[in-house]
N, C-alpha and C positions, 0 to 999 in steps of 0.2 A: 504493498499498499502506501502508496506517494501523501505526505503533505504537504500542509500549504504554506507559501511565501505572505499569505493576506485567507482570512476568512471564502472560501470558494463561492457561500450565499454572496457576497460582495462582487464579487467580478460577473457572475450571473446577472444580479441584478444593475448592475453600473451598465452591461452590455444588453440590457433591454429597452434601456428607454432610444429612440431616435435622433436625439441631438447630439447625445453622448459617445452613440458611434459615430455621428458624422464629427463633431470634434477630431476624435480616434481617427477617419478618414483625412483630416485634415493635417495632420501631425504623420500620419503617411504619406501624406503627399511633398509635403515640407517639415522634417523636425526642427523643434530649439525656438520654437516660435513665443513672443510675449502674448498676453493676454490680450492688446489694445490689437495687435495686428489677427488673431483669431474674433476679437469681438467685430472686427468689421464683417465677415464672412454668414453673420446670423443676425436674422431680423429679431432681434429681442437686446433688453437692459445688458447691462455693462455685469450689474448681481447677475442676474440669471445667468451668463455664459462662467463668473466665479462658480457660482453655485453646481453647476455640470462638472467644471474642472476636477472641481473639491472632493464630488464623489469616486471620479474618476481617481484621484491621490490616493482617497483611502482604498478605494480597490486596488492600489498598485498598479495600473494600467498607466498613468501618468507619472513622470518624477519629474519633479521642478529643480533649478538649479541658478544661481546666481550669478551674473556678469556685471558687474558695476553696479548701477541704478539697478537693471533690469532683472528680471526675474523673467526665465525661460521656461518651455514646458516639454518635456518629450515624450514617446512613446515607450512603452518601459512591454515588450512583449512577450517577460521571465511568466508573468503568472498565467498568458495564455498555453505558454508551454508547458505549465504543470497541468493544466488540464488537458491537456491533448496525451501527457505520460499516462494519465490516469486512463482518461476511457477512447482513445483514439489509435496509440497507436499500439495494441495489441489486434488492430484489425488493418490497421493503412498498411499501405505499400510506404518503406523510408520516405519521411519529409526531409526538404530542402533547409537545412540547418535552420536558416533564418526564417522558419515560419511562412513556403513558399511567400519571399518578396514579401513581408509584410513593413517594411523599413526603406524607404525610398532611395535614391540619392537625388538630390535636389542642389542644394548647396556648393561654393566649391570649395571650401574645406568642409568635411564634414564632419563633426560628434554622433557619436552612439554613447546611452546612455542607460545602464541596465544594472535593476536592484531587486532584491529581496531579503528575507528576513528569516535566520536559522537559528533554530533553539541549541544557543553554543557560548561557549566563552571566547573571546577576542584573540585572547590566547591559546586555543585548539583549533579556531578557526586561521590563526598565521599559519600556524604547523601545517595545514593541508594543503595551505596556498604553496606553500615553498621547498616541503619537503615532497623528492622527486618519485617517492614511493607513491605517498598518499595522490599526488598529482593524477598519476596515469591510474588512478580507478576513476573520475570524474571527469577528463578531456583525451577522447577517444586512446587512451594507451601510452600517454605520451610523457616522459620525464623533462620536466625544467629543471637545470640546475643552474646552481650559480653560490657564489659565497657569503651573498643576500649582505653587500655592504657597497655604498654608494659610490659608484664609478667603476663598481665593478660588470664584467659580462658573466650576459644571463647565456644559456646553450639551451634547446627543444630539440629533445633526438626519440625514436620510438623503438624498441628493442624489435616487436614484431618486425620492422623491417631493418632489420639487421646494424640499428644505429646512425643510419646516415640525417646529416644536420636538418631538421625539418624550419628551425628559424633559429637565432639571436637576436641580441640586443645591451642594452647598457641600463644599468639599475642607476637613476636620476633622483631618487628620494626611498629613503630606508626608514621606514619609524615605526619599527614594530611595538605592540600587535595593532597600531591601528593606521598603516600607509602606507600603499608602495608604491610607484613613477616607475616606470620601463619604458625604453624606448622597443621596438619592434620590428624586423625585418622577416617577411616570410621567405622563407627556401623552399617548401615543399616541389615547384611546381614554378616554369618558365612566367607562367601568365602571372603568380604574384608578385615575383621577384621583381618583376618590371614597377612595380608600383612604390617600393620605396620606402622607408622610414616612418611607420607609424610611433602615436605612442597611449599605453596601457597604464589607466590609473586603477588601482583600490583602493578601498574607503571604505573598516572598518567601525561601526558603532557600537556602543554595548549601548541595547535600551531591554532593559528589565531582563528578565533570564534569557533573551535573547542576543541574537547581532544584528544589524542593517548592515548589509556589504550592496555597494554603490559598484560597480565598476562602468567607467569614464576610456573607451575607447575614441581618442581624439588623431587631428592632424592627418585626415584621410584624403584623399582629390576625390573631387568632386568626380559619382561614376565610379568612386574603387571598385573592385573587383569584392564580390559580399564574399569570399572566401576567407577574406581577412577576420570580417566581424560578427556574418550571421551565424555562427556555430556559438555564440557565447548564450542565448538560451538554455541550449541541451548542455553546456557545459556547466552554467547555474545550476539548473536542477539537480544535475547530478551530482555539483559539490553539496547540494543541501541533503538530499537522499543517500550520501557515504555518509556525512554527520550525523546525521539525526535517524538513521536503520541501520549503519552498516551494512548497507546492501550498493552491489553496483547495479546503477540504471542500465537497463536493456532495453531502452527503445529499438527500433531499429536504425535509427542515425546511429546510435551508438554500436550497434553489433556492425555498421557498416563498414566503420575506421576503425574499430578493434574487437575484429573475429572472436577473438581469445575470451 
């Protein structure tokens, strides 16, 4: 059984309203919009739009981040991924890791934001992210190795393909167990090698007996190959399943990348 980052009832309630679905459609088309930008697209008051956005935030379907004085809204597909893992994955053919192109690439430099709540401690979560053996339990069997100091190198390999280098980067910020910022160069194929360097930020915040984990993948070019960021919903739902249940998530997509 898969547990959830937010109550599944909240997710279905949020999706049941056509206006809220339209708001998600707007973020589907262009991520990282302000309230003012979204308000212009609806025939309702600013307060009405705020109310719908608040319900989407409570369901975990929208994540907000501050940029100076602006508050930007991002579509978060992780709760939908978790619903899929419970009711769809055992019947369906393998999904594209990015939830069937759930997030479009419209901006000159894209930023993708993903949020999940996990019942654990910051120290336990940090260990799962930085330990090579544990990382392989929820990231398609890939090992991510480093000495985890600022300025040091990070490498990603997979024992299942002979240890070929799949990715590498540099640790820009290392603040255990709260924040990890890394550059990322994907090397598993010529189509992603040409994309160049992007950046991944892990932010851990304790909330009661759980942790709020926000992963931001930015400095992506407009129209970047979805292989770079499309797998995050599956990775994060796999991380939650591993930590809370001690089980390896075996959705069709996970099996496709990690048959063992």
